C-alpha positions in Angstrom: -36.9 85.4 18.0 -35.3 86.4 14.8 -34.1 90.0 14.2 -36.2 90.2 11.1 -39.3 89.2 13.1 -38.6 91.9 15.7 -38.4 94.4 13.0 -41.5 93.3 11.0 -43.6 93.2 14.2 -42.5 96.5 15.7 -44.8 99.4 15.6 -42.0 102.1 16.3 -38.3 102.2 16.2 -36.6 99.5 18.2 -33.3 99.8 20.2 -30.4 97.2 20.3 -26.8 97.1 21.8 -23.5 95.7 20.8 -20.9 94.5 23.3 -17.5 93.0 23.4 -16.7 89.7 25.1 -14.6 90.4 28.3 -10.9 90.0 28.1 -9.7 86.4 28.9 -9.6 86.1 32.8 -12.8 88.1 33.5 -15.9 86.3 34.5 -19.4 86.8 33.1 -20.3 89.3 35.8 -18.3 91.7 33.5 -21.0 91.3 30.9 -23.9 91.7 33.6 -22.4 94.7 35.0 -22.0 96.2 31.6 -25.6 95.4 30.5 -27.5 95.9 33.6 -27.9 99.6 33.2 -29.2 99.2 29.6 -31.8 96.7 30.3 -34.4 99.3 31.4 -34.8 100.1 27.6 -35.9 96.6 26.9 -33.6 96.0 23.8 -35.0 93.8 21.1 -31.5 92.0 20.8 -27.9 92.2 21.9 -25.1 91.7 19.4 -21.8 90.0 20.7 -18.6 90.4 18.7 -16.3 87.5 17.7 -12.7 87.9 17.8 -9.8 85.9 16.0 -6.7 84.8 17.5 -3.6 86.9 17.5 0.0 85.9 17.0 2.2 86.7 19.8 5.8 85.9 20.7 6.6 84.8 24.2 10.2 84.7 25.5 11.3 81.3 26.6 13.8 80.4 29.5 16.7 80.1 27.0 16.1 83.6 25.8 14.6 82.5 22.5 11.1 83.4 21.4 8.1 81.0 20.8 5.3 81.9 18.4 1.9 81.3 20.0 -1.7 82.0 19.0 -3.8 83.8 21.6 -7.4 84.7 21.6 -7.8 87.7 24.0 -11.7 87.8 23.9 -12.9 84.2 23.8 -16.5 83.1 24.7 -18.9 84.8 22.2 -21.1 81.7 21.8 -21.2 81.1 25.8 -21.9 84.9 26.2 -24.8 84.7 23.9 -26.2 81.8 25.6 -25.9 83.6 29.0 -27.6 86.7 27.8 -30.5 84.7 26.5 -30.8 82.8 29.8 -30.1 85.6 32.2 -32.0 88.5 30.5 -34.4 86.7 28.3 -33.2 88.8 25.4 -32.2 87.5 21.9 -28.5 87.6 21.3 -26.8 87.9 17.9 -23.3 86.5 17.8 -20.9 87.9 15.0 -19.7 85.3 12.7 -16.2 86.1 10.8 -14.1 84.6 8.2 -10.7 85.7 9.6 -8.9 83.2 11.6 -11.6 80.3 11.2 -11.8 77.3 9.0 -15.0 76.2 7.5 -15.3 73.1 9.7 -14.6 75.1 12.9 -17.3 77.6 11.6 -19.9 74.7 11.0 -19.3 73.4 14.5 -19.9 76.8 16.0 -23.2 77.1 14.0 -24.1 73.6 15.2 -23.5 74.9 18.8 -25.4 78.0 18.3 -28.5 75.9 16.8 -28.5 73.5 19.9 -28.5 76.6 22.2 -31.6 77.9 20.4 -29.8 80.9 18.9 -31.1 81.7 15.6 -29.5 84.9 14.5 -25.9 85.6 13.2 -24.3 88.6 11.8 -22.1 87.5 9.0 -18.8 89.5 8.4 -15.5 89.0 6.8 -13.6 90.4 9.7 -10.4 92.5 9.9 -6.9 91.6 8.9 -4.8 90.1 11.6 -2.7 92.7 13.4 0.6 91.5 11.8 -0.9 91.6 8.3 -1.2 94.4 5.9 -4.1 92.8 4.1 -6.7 90.3 5.0 -5.6 86.8 4.5 -8.3 84.0 5.0 -7.7 80.9 7.1 -6.0 78.2 4.9 -9.2 76.2 5.1 -11.7 79.2 5.4 -13.6 81.8 3.5 -12.0 84.9 1.9 -15.3 86.7 1.5 -18.4 87.4 3.6 -20.7 86.1 0.9 -18.9 82.7 1.0 -19.5 82.5 4.8 -23.2 83.6 4.3 -23.6 80.8 1.8 -22.3 78.3 4.1 -24.8 79.5 6.8 -27.4 79.3 4.1 -26.5 75.7 3.2 -26.9 74.6 6.8 -30.3 76.2 6.9 -31.1 73.8 4.1 -29.4 70.8 5.8 -26.4 70.9 3.6 -23.3 70.1 5.6 -19.6 70.1 4.7 -19.6 66.2 4.7 -21.1 65.1 1.6 -22.2 61.7 3.0 -24.5 63.4 5.4 -28.0 63.1 3.8 -31.3 64.4 5.1 -29.2 66.5 7.7 -31.0 68.6 10.2 -31.7 72.0 9.1 -30.7 75.1 11.0 -33.0 78.2 11.0 -30.6 81.4 11.1 -31.4 84.9 10.3 -28.6 86.4 8.7 -27.5 90.0 8.7 -24.5 91.6 6.9 -22.6 94.8 7.2 -23.1 97.9 5.1 -20.8 100.9 4.7 -22.5 104.3 4.2 -19.0 105.8 3.5 -18.0 102.8 1.4 -15.8 99.9 2.5 -12.2 101.1 2.5 -11.1 98.3 0.2 -13.8 98.9 -2.5 -12.7 100.9 -5.5 -16.1 103.0 -5.5 -19.4 103.0 -3.9 -20.9 101.3 -7.1 -18.8 98.2 -6.6 -19.4 98.2 -2.9 -23.2 98.4 -3.6 -23.0 95.4 -6.2 -21.2 93.3 -3.5 -24.0 94.3 -0.9 -26.7 93.3 -3.3 -25.1 90.0 -4.0 -25.0 89.2 -0.2 -28.7 90.1 0.0 -29.6 87.9 -2.9 -27.6 85.1 -1.1 -29.9 85.3 1.8 -29.1 88.2 4.2 -32.4 89.5 5.6 -31.1 92.9 7.0 -28.2 95.2 6.9 -26.3 96.6 9.9 -24.3 99.7 9.1 -20.8 100.7 10.0 -20.9 103.7 12.6 -21.3 107.2 11.0 -21.6 110.7 12.5 -23.5 112.4 9.7 -27.0 111.1 9.2 -27.0 112.4 5.6 -24.6 109.8 4.6 -27.0 107.1 6.1 -29.9 108.5 4.3 -28.0 108.6 1.0 -26.9 105.1 1.5 -30.4 103.9 2.1 -31.5 105.7 -1.0 -28.8 104.2 -2.9 -29.6 100.7 -1.7 -33.3 101.2 -2.7 -32.3 102.5 -6.1 -30.3 99.3 -6.6 -33.3 96.9 -5.6 -32.0 96.3 -2.1 -35.1 96.3 -0.1 -34.1 94.7 3.3 -34.2 96.7 6.5 -31.0 98.8 7.0 -30.1 99.3 10.8 -28.0 102.2 11.7 -25.0 101.5 13.7 -24.3 104.4 16.3 -21.4 105.2 18.6 -20.5 108.2 20.8 -17.1 110.1 20.7 -15.7 110.3 24.2 -12.2 111.5 23.9 -10.0 113.6 21.7 -8.0 110.7 20.5 -10.9 109.3 18.6 -10.8 112.2 16.2 -7.7 110.4 14.6 -8.4 106.9 15.7 -11.9 106.4 14.4 -11.1 107.7 10.8 -7.9 105.6 10.6 -9.5 102.3 11.8 -12.9 102.6 10.7 -12.4 105.0 7.6 -15.3 107.3 8.7 -15.5 111.1 8.3 -16.1 113.4 11.5 -18.3 116.4 10.6 -16.6 119.7 10.9 -19.0 121.1 13.4 -18.3 118.0 15.7 -14.6 117.9 15.2 -14.4 121.8 15.9 -16.4 121.3 19.0 -14.3 118.5 20.3 -10.9 120.2 19.6 -12.1 123.2 21.5 -12.9 121.1 24.6 -10.2 121.3 27.3 -10.9 117.7 28.9 -12.2 114.4 27.9 -15.1 115.0 30.2 -16.2 117.9 28.1 -15.5 115.7 25.0 -17.9 113.2 26.3 -20.7 115.6 27.0 -20.2 117.0 23.3 -20.3 113.3 22.0 -23.3 112.5 24.0 -25.3 115.6 22.8 -24.5 114.8 19.2 -25.4 111.1 19.4 -28.8 112.3 21.0 -29.4 114.5 18.1 -28.3 111.9 15.7 -30.7 109.3 17.2 -33.6 111.7 17.3 -33.2 112.6 13.7 -32.8 108.9 12.7 -35.8 108.1 14.6 -37.9 110.7 12.9 -36.5 109.4 9.6 -38.2 106.1 10.4 -35.2 103.7 11.1 -36.3 100.1 12.0 -33.7 99.9 15.0 -31.2 102.3 16.7 -28.3 100.1 17.4 -25.7 101.3 19.7 -21.9 100.2 19.8 -21.6 100.3 23.7 -17.8 99.3 23.6 -17.1 100.0 27.4 -19.4 103.1 27.6 -22.7 101.9 28.8 -23.4 104.9 30.9 -23.0 107.2 27.8 -25.4 104.9 26.0 -27.9 105.0 28.9 -27.9 108.8 28.9 -28.5 108.8 25.1 -31.3 106.2 25.0 -33.1 107.8 28.0 -33.3 111.1 26.0 -34.5 109.4 22.7 -36.8 106.4 23.4 
């Protein structure tokens, strides 16, 4: 079932989760152990992130180094299939530009279609760790909107090989990312909004936001979207703060603000256990306010903290 259908048929705010594929070498039980405590809340869908390869240097016997490409978290497509089979819950794989060529992307979409997966979250993805700026695959897409158009083409039976006529049509529901505090590479919020509107016009059926810790930023973002003619559902992405290091890490990596009240409370905490309690209470209050605001879905980035998310959702839903 498509994400947009879940939203359109819902009578109240839904809940969904996002997970990372396990590190290479772990088996599927790592996913089940992570998700089992959360399934009591009957999530409408579960997002699974996609990860590009990383360049590493391995030392050879002769003392020289060999450059190799390693994907530390493979398995997104298989994990989505496993989730749908094991839990009977819809899975939403992320689809990214970074590190992937157009043909590799098309093959992945064909696999997803064969598996009965009809949702994708279309993203540009981050720059490689060894790059200062995002560089696309030599045969890939530079922008998320181009990847979105490729998925849209496949929905219309248009393949990369021009000699394929009357090709089988896929039926993907496409979501895209939104940034309540502006994408860090955009010169201003107006430009960011124009890019977002273009993605919606290209076929995106809903928006999933970057994490935020101030609900007013989400409300202002929704208002601005509506004023610019963006009418699709806007799903808030939510994450708890669970240790002091995140006060510096989250603004640096995700370019989000931490509200003064929250940061002051965390800085006064003496242990990470205390920080986790503060972060949990903040997320509970955030979630309650957003639910009252009428958001379509509360989407939680679990990222290794299913117990915290379990405690939050138990208080909210």
